[in-house]
Each structure stands twice: as C-alpha cells, then as structure tokens.
A tleap script that builds the chain and sets N, CA, C and O, in Angstrom:
source leaprc.protein.ff14SB
mol = sequence {
  NMET ASN PRO PHE GLN PHE LEU ALA ARG VAL
  PHE ILE ASP VAL PHE GLY ILE THR HIE PRO
  SER GLU ARG GLU GLU ARG ARG ALA ALA TRP
  PHE ILE CYS SER LEU LEU GLY LEU VAL VAL
  LEU GLY ILE ALA LEU ILE PHE LEU PHE VAL
  PHE THR TYR ALA HIE CHIE
}
set mol.1.N position { -23.064 88.687 57.617 }
set mol.1.CA position { -23.187 87.321 58.116 }
set mol.1.C position { -24.320 87.276 59.139 }
set mol.1.O position { -24.468 88.173 59.969 }
set mol.2.N position { -25.084 86.247 59.061 }
set mol.2.CA position { -26.182 85.997 59.973 }
set mol.2.C position { -25.628 85.754 61.394 }
set mol.2.O position { -24.626 85.056 61.546 }
set mol.3.N position { -26.271 86.323 62.433 }
set mol.3.CA position { -25.778 86.079 63.803 }
set mol.3.C position { -25.755 84.597 64.182 }
set mol.3.O position { -24.888 84.160 64.939 }
set mol.4.N position { -26.708 83.828 63.655 }
set mol.4.CA position { -26.720 82.397 63.937 }
set mol.4.C position { -25.508 81.710 63.312 }
set mol.4.O position { -24.899 80.834 63.927 }
set mol.5.N position { -25.164 82.108 62.101 }
set mol.5.CA position { -23.995 81.535 61.441 }
set mol.5.C position { -22.713 81.925 62.167 }
set mol.5.O position { -21.796 81.114 62.299 }
set mol.6.N position { -22.654 83.163 62.634 }
set mol.6.CA position { -21.477 83.602 63.391 }
set mol.6.C position { -21.320 82.779 64.663 }
set mol.6.O position { -20.226 82.304 64.968 }
set mol.7.N position { -22.407 82.610 65.401 }
set mol.7.CA position { -22.364 81.831 66.638 }
set mol.7.C position { -21.984 80.381 66.355 }
set mol.7.O position { -21.218 79.779 67.107 }
set mol.8.N position { -22.516 79.823 65.275 }
set mol.8.CA position { -22.187 78.447 64.918 }
set mol.8.C position { -20.717 78.324 64.537 }
set mol.8.O position { -20.056 77.362 64.929 }
set mol.9.N position { -20.191 79.298 63.769 }
set mol.9.CA position { -18.766 79.254 63.395 }
set mol.9.C position { -17.874 79.350 64.621 }
set mol.9.O position { -16.862 78.654 64.710 }
set mol.10.N position { -18.239 80.204 65.563 }
set mol.10.CA position { -17.454 80.317 66.806 }
set mol.10.C position { -17.495 78.991 67.557 }
set mol.10.O position { -16.462 78.516 68.029 }
set mol.11.N position { -18.676 78.391 67.672 }
set mol.11.CA position { -18.827 77.111 68.352 }
set mol.11.C position { -17.975 76.043 67.675 }
set mol.11.O position { -17.282 75.280 68.348 }
set mol.12.N position { -18.024 75.989 66.346 }
set mol.12.CA position { -17.256 75.000 65.585 }
set mol.12.C position { -15.760 75.218 65.776 }
set mol.12.O position { -15.013 74.254 65.947 }
set mol.13.N position { -15.314 76.469 65.750 }
set mol.13.CA position { -13.893 76.766 65.921 }
set mol.13.C position { -13.404 76.456 67.329 }
set mol.13.O position { -12.303 75.935 67.505 }
set mol.14.N position { -14.216 76.773 68.330 }
set mol.14.CA position { -13.804 76.546 69.722 }
set mol.14.C position { -13.648 75.050 70.005 }
set mol.14.O position { -12.692 74.637 70.662 }
set mol.15.N position { -14.573 74.252 69.515 }
set mol.15.CA position { -14.535 72.822 69.810 }
set mol.15.C position { -13.798 72.005 68.761 }
set mol.15.O position { -13.713 70.783 68.883 }
set mol.16.N position { -13.267 72.650 67.738 }
set mol.16.CA position { -12.450 71.956 66.745 }
set mol.16.C position { -13.214 71.003 65.862 }
set mol.16.O position { -12.668 69.993 65.418 }
set mol.17.N position { -14.459 71.306 65.605 }
set mol.17.CA position { -15.284 70.465 64.752 }
set mol.17.C position { -14.949 70.780 63.293 }
set mol.17.O position { -14.639 71.924 62.960 }
set mol.18.N position { -15.009 69.779 62.431 }
set mol.18.CA position { -14.766 69.988 61.012 }
set mol.18.C position { -15.834 70.918 60.447 }
set mol.18.O position { -17.026 70.727 60.689 }
set mol.19.N position { -15.398 71.926 59.692 }
set mol.19.CA position { -16.342 72.887 59.128 }
set mol.19.C position { -17.227 72.212 58.087 }
set mol.19.O position { -16.736 71.460 57.246 }
set mol.20.N position { -18.532 72.479 58.141 }
set mol.20.CA position { -19.429 71.917 57.128 }
set mol.20.C position { -19.265 72.648 55.803 }
set mol.20.O position { -18.690 73.735 55.746 }
set mol.21.N position { -19.772 72.047 54.754 }
set mol.21.CA position { -19.752 72.726 53.449 }
set mol.21.C position { -20.697 73.923 53.515 }
set mol.21.O position { -21.515 74.024 54.429 }
set mol.22.N position { -20.584 74.812 52.560 }
set mol.22.CA position { -21.429 76.002 52.579 }
set mol.22.C position { -22.904 75.639 52.495 }
set mol.22.O position { -23.755 76.334 53.051 }
set mol.23.N position { -23.195 74.574 51.815 }
set mol.23.CA position { -24.589 74.123 51.695 }
set mol.23.C position { -25.140 73.652 53.043 }
set mol.23.O position { -26.309 73.882 53.356 }
set mol.24.N position { -24.311 73.005 53.823 }
set mol.24.CA position { -24.737 72.473 55.118 }
set mol.24.C position { -24.566 73.477 56.259 }
set mol.24.O position { -25.040 73.237 57.370 }
set mol.25.N position { -23.897 74.588 55.995 }
set mol.25.CA position { -23.586 75.529 57.064 }
set mol.25.C position { -24.838 76.141 57.689 }
set mol.25.O position { -24.909 76.311 58.906 }
set mol.26.N position { -25.811 76.465 56.867 }
set mol.26.CA position { -27.044 77.064 57.390 }
set mol.26.C position { -27.785 76.078 58.294 }
set mol.26.O position { -28.271 76.442 59.365 }
set mol.27.N position { -27.859 74.830 57.844 }
set mol.27.CA position { -28.530 73.803 58.646 }
set mol.27.C position { -27.785 73.562 59.965 }
set mol.27.O position { -28.401 73.415 61.020 }
set mol.28.N position { -26.467 73.526 59.888 }
set mol.28.CA position { -25.658 73.339 61.097 }
set mol.28.C position { -25.837 74.510 62.054 }
set mol.28.O position { -25.871 74.316 63.269 }
set mol.29.N position { -25.950 75.725 61.518 }
set mol.29.CA position { -26.136 76.906 62.366 }
set mol.29.C position { -27.449 76.807 63.130 }
set mol.29.O position { -27.483 77.075 64.332 }
set mol.30.N position { -28.515 76.433 62.464 }
set mol.30.CA position { -29.799 76.286 63.149 }
set mol.30.C position { -29.751 75.171 64.186 }
set mol.30.O position { -30.309 75.314 65.274 }
set mol.31.N position { -29.101 74.081 63.866 }
set mol.31.CA position { -29.005 72.958 64.804 }
set mol.31.C position { -28.227 73.353 66.057 }
set mol.31.O position { -28.681 73.106 67.175 }
set mol.32.N position { -27.060 73.964 65.872 }
set mol.32.CA position { -26.224 74.355 67.003 }
set mol.32.C position { -26.921 75.400 67.861 }
set mol.32.O position { -26.916 75.301 69.088 }
set mol.33.N position { -27.519 76.396 67.225 }
set mol.33.CA position { -28.202 77.453 67.988 }
set mol.33.C position { -29.438 76.919 68.707 }
set mol.33.O position { -29.757 77.369 69.808 }
set mol.34.N position { -30.128 75.975 68.101 }
set mol.34.CA position { -31.287 75.364 68.766 }
set mol.34.C position { -30.860 74.594 70.008 }
set mol.34.O position { -31.490 74.695 71.060 }
set mol.35.N position { -29.788 73.827 69.876 }
set mol.35.CA position { -29.310 73.080 71.038 }
set mol.35.C position { -28.817 74.007 72.145 }
set mol.35.O position { -29.087 73.770 73.322 }
set mol.36.N position { -28.099 75.056 71.772 }
set mol.36.CA position { -27.641 76.019 72.778 }
set mol.36.C position { -28.824 76.709 73.455 }
set mol.36.O position { -28.796 76.955 74.661 }
set mol.37.N position { -29.852 77.018 72.685 }
set mol.37.CA position { -31.062 77.623 73.252 }
set mol.37.C position { -31.758 76.691 74.228 }
set mol.37.O position { -32.219 77.127 75.283 }
set mol.38.N position { -31.836 75.414 73.887 }
set mol.38.CA position { -32.447 74.438 74.798 }
set mol.38.C position { -31.655 74.291 76.088 }
set mol.38.O position { -32.241 74.143 77.160 }
set mol.39.N position { -30.340 74.330 75.997 }
set mol.39.CA position { -29.498 74.245 77.195 }
set mol.39.C position { -29.737 75.456 78.091 }
set mol.39.O position { -29.884 75.309 79.304 }
set mol.40.N position { -29.775 76.644 77.507 }
set mol.40.CA position { -30.011 77.865 78.284 }
set mol.40.C position { -31.403 77.825 78.915 }
set mol.40.O position { -31.560 78.179 80.083 }
set mol.41.N position { -32.403 77.402 78.165 }
set mol.41.CA position { -33.757 77.286 78.700 }
set mol.41.C position { -33.813 76.274 79.841 }
set mol.41.O position { -34.467 76.522 80.854 }
set mol.42.N position { -33.138 75.145 79.689 }
set mol.42.CA position { -33.108 74.138 80.746 }
set mol.42.C position { -32.459 74.656 82.016 }
set mol.42.O position { -32.954 74.405 83.115 }
set mol.43.N position { -31.362 75.372 81.876 }
set mol.43.CA position { -30.692 75.940 83.049 }
set mol.43.C position { -31.588 76.968 83.721 }
set mol.43.O position { -31.658 77.024 84.949 }
set mol.44.N position { -32.278 77.788 82.920 }
set mol.44.CA position { -33.188 78.785 83.483 }
set mol.44.C position { -34.338 78.117 84.238 }
set mol.44.O position { -34.725 78.582 85.310 }
set mol.45.N position { -34.882 77.038 83.692 }
set mol.45.CA position { -35.967 76.334 84.375 }
set mol.45.C position { -35.497 75.684 85.677 }
set mol.45.O position { -36.214 75.711 86.678 }
set mol.46.N position { -34.311 75.108 85.667 }
set mol.46.CA position { -33.769 74.526 86.893 }
set mol.46.C position { -33.550 75.613 87.945 }
set mol.46.O position { -33.881 75.424 89.115 }
set mol.47.N position { -32.994 76.749 87.527 }
set mol.47.CA position { -32.788 77.862 88.456 }
set mol.47.C position { -34.119 78.340 89.027 }
set mol.47.O position { -34.231 78.576 90.229 }
set mol.48.N position { -35.129 78.483 88.166 }
set mol.48.CA position { -36.444 78.926 88.624 }
set mol.48.C position { -37.042 77.934 89.604 }
set mol.48.O position { -37.617 78.334 90.616 }
set mol.49.N position { -36.914 76.649 89.318 }
set mol.49.CA position { -37.424 75.601 90.211 }
set mol.49.C position { -36.748 75.651 91.564 }
set mol.49.O position { -37.424 75.625 92.593 }
set mol.50.N position { -35.427 75.722 91.583 }
set mol.50.CA position { -34.676 75.770 92.846 }
set mol.50.C position { -34.983 77.039 93.601 }
set mol.50.O position { -35.182 76.997 94.815 }
set mol.51.N position { -35.028 78.173 92.916 }
set mol.51.CA position { -35.304 79.463 93.569 }
set mol.51.C position { -36.700 79.481 94.179 }
set mol.51.O position { -36.891 79.980 95.289 }
set mol.52.N position { -37.685 78.932 93.448 }
set mol.52.CA position { -39.063 78.930 93.941 }
set mol.52.C position { -39.204 78.078 95.199 }
set mol.52.O position { -39.844 78.497 96.163 }
set mol.53.N position { -38.617 76.899 95.193 }
set mol.53.CA position { -38.762 76.025 96.350 }
set mol.53.C position { -37.826 76.393 97.494 }
set mol.53.O position { -38.068 75.981 98.628 }
set mol.54.N position { -36.789 77.138 97.241 }
set mol.54.CA position { -35.908 77.578 98.316 }
set mol.54.C position { -36.552 78.712 99.113 }
set mol.54.O position { -36.288 78.866 100.306 }
set mol.55.N position { -37.396 79.501 98.451 }
set mol.55.CA position { -38.045 80.632 99.127 }
set mol.55.C position { -39.525 80.380 99.396 }
set mol.55.O position { -40.292 81.320 99.602 }
set mol.56.N position { -39.907 79.158 99.393 }
set mol.56.CA position { -41.309 78.816 99.601 }
set mol.56.C position { -41.598 78.594 101.057 }
set mol.56.O position { -42.735 78.296 101.423 }
savepdb mol mol.pdb
quit
C-alpha cells in the first residue's frame, strides 16, 4: 500500500468520512495529503515568523 493511501485511510477512519470508491481513493489520498502538507507548512512558517521576530 502506498504511504499516501495509508495516511488518507487513517484520516478517513479517524474523522468518520465515507470511504471513497477504489477509483476515487487515489485522488482522495493526494487531496488529503496535500492539504495536510499545506497545514504543516503553514504552521512551520508561522513558527519561523514568530521565532524570528521574538529574537530580533
């Protein structure tokens, strides 16, 4: 199983989302992982911004 698909299945199971069909599962995996990546990147940028200006 692809790590992206595994992460998407865990996300779907944790939040109780209806499982997509096998045809849509790959697309859903990329969508969910992309959104999670953007959230992590956003948090990292906010942390970097706060850290930089706190020690400036």
